[in-house]
N, C-alpha and C positions, 0 to 999 in steps of 0.2 A: 230334244235330248233327255237322254236318261242316263244317270250316273250306272255302271256296270262293275261289279266285282265277280270274279269266278276263279276257281282253281281248274287248271287244266295240267293233266298228267303230273300231277302234285305240286304243280308250282303257281302261287297266286299271282293273279293279273287283276289289277284294278286298284283303287278305282279310277274308271276312264269315262268319259263322255261319249257316248253313241247315239247315233240317230235312231228314233223308236222304230223306223223300217228298216234297220240293217239287219241283213240275214246273218244268221249264226256263221254260214259257210263264208261270207264275205269278212266276217270278224277275224275267223281263223285265217284265211288265204291272205287276204289284203292288208289287215291291219296287224296281225301277229306273224304273218311269214310261215304259217304252219301250211304248207301247201299238199300234204299228204291228203287230207280230205278233199275228194274231189267235188265238182258241180257237173252233174250229170244230166238229168232230165230237167230239173227246175220244177218239177211236180210232186215229189217225194214217192214216185213210183219205181225207180231203178235202186234206189238206196247206195248209190256209190258214195253217198255224201254221209252216210251214218257214223255217229261217235256213240260212245257209251256214256252214259250219266249214270252216276254213283249215287244211290239212295242213302241217307245216313244209318239205315238198318244193316248195311253191308250187301244188298241186292243190288242188281244194277240192271239196265236196259238200254237198247240203242234207240237213238233218234234220229230222224233227219234233219240236215241242216240247212238245205238249200230254199225251205220254204218257212223255217222256223225264224222269228225273230231273235235276235242276240239278247234282247233285253229278258226273254223267256228264260235265259240261264243265269239270270242274276243270283247270286249266293251258291249256286250249284258247283259241284264236282264233276268233272268230265274228262272223258281220255279220249285221244285222238290215235291214230295209227302211229304217229311218232313216239308215243309213250309206251309201246309195247317191248322193245328192247331195253335191256337193262345192262349197263357198263359196258356197251358195244356188243352185247352178246345177244342173238335173237333168241326170241322166245321159242318155246316147243312147238307151238302153232304156226309161227313163222317159217320155222325150219320146215315143217311138215308141209307148208304151201309150197316151199322150194323143193323140196324131194319129189313131190308129186306134180311138178310144173304147173301148179294149179291155177297159171294165170298166163295170158300172152301179152297184153298191151298193158294190163295192170291197173286199168282205170277203175275196174269194180273192186280191186282187191281189197283196199282200206274197209269197205262196207262188210264184205265176206268176213275179214279178219277180226272185225270189231264183234260181229254177229256171232261168230264161233267162239270167241273169247267170252262173252256173256253166257253161251251154253256151257262151256267148262265150268264156269263159276257157278252156274245153276245146278250142274251135275255133281258138282264136290260138294254142296249141301244138300241135294236131293237126288241121289242115284236113282238110275233105272235100271230094270231087267235088261238083259243083252239081247233078249228077243224082242225089246221095244226101241233098241237102239238106232236103226236104220230110219225109222220112222220119226224118232225123237229129232235126230239131226236134219232130216228133209223139211220137218215142220220148221226148224229153227232158221233155215236158211230160206226159207219158201219168201218169195218178194223181192230177193236179191236179182239182178238181171246182169248178166254176162252176155256179150255178142261175140266173143272169141271161141272159148273152149268149150262150152256144155258146163254142167254143174258137176259131173261126177268126180271130176277131180278134188274139186272143193270139198264135196262130200267125204271122199276117200281120206283127205288129210285132215280133216275133224276126226273121223272114226279112227284113224291110227293113233291119233293123240290120245284119245280116249281109251283104247285097247291096250296102248303101252303102259297106262296107269289106271288098269282096271279096278283094282282096289279102292282107288280115290272115286271113279265116277259111276261104277256099276253096281247094283246089288249083288252082293255075295250069294253064290250058289252052294248048296250041300251035295 
C-alpha cells in the first residue's frame, strides 16, 4: 500500500491508501466514480483511457491510465474528461465534437478530447503556420483509435476550433 495525493480537475484528492498495483484507470473509475475515462485495450494502444497531466511549468501532456499505476501520479495535477466543461457550459472543443458528430459510441471520445485540448494549449503557446496545421493535428491525434467513425470528424472538429481563433493558435501571416 502507498499513500497517494493528487489533484484532479482542480480538486485535491487524498491522502488515500492505494494498492501499489492499482491502475490509474481503476482509481478514477472504481474508487472515485469518474467513469468518463474509459478502459479500452488494456495495453495503452488505443488511448481511450488518456488523461491530461499538467506540469508545474504550465505545459501538459496526455498519459494512458490503463497500464499506469495510480502511484505514478502521486503529487501530480491531472485533468479528465469530466473537467472540460465549466459551470455546465461545454468547452469549445466539446461543442465542436458535437457539431461534427465526431463520435458514435463515444468510447474513444475522452482520449481524443484530452489530446485535442493538449494540442490547443500547446498551440496557444507556440502557434504554427496555417500550412502546417493539418499535419500538426494529424500528428497530435495519431495513436488514438476509433472503431466507429474514422478519424476525419475528430480532425475537422479540432481544426475548426483552431481556425475559429486563428490569432491565438496560428502564426500571423502578412
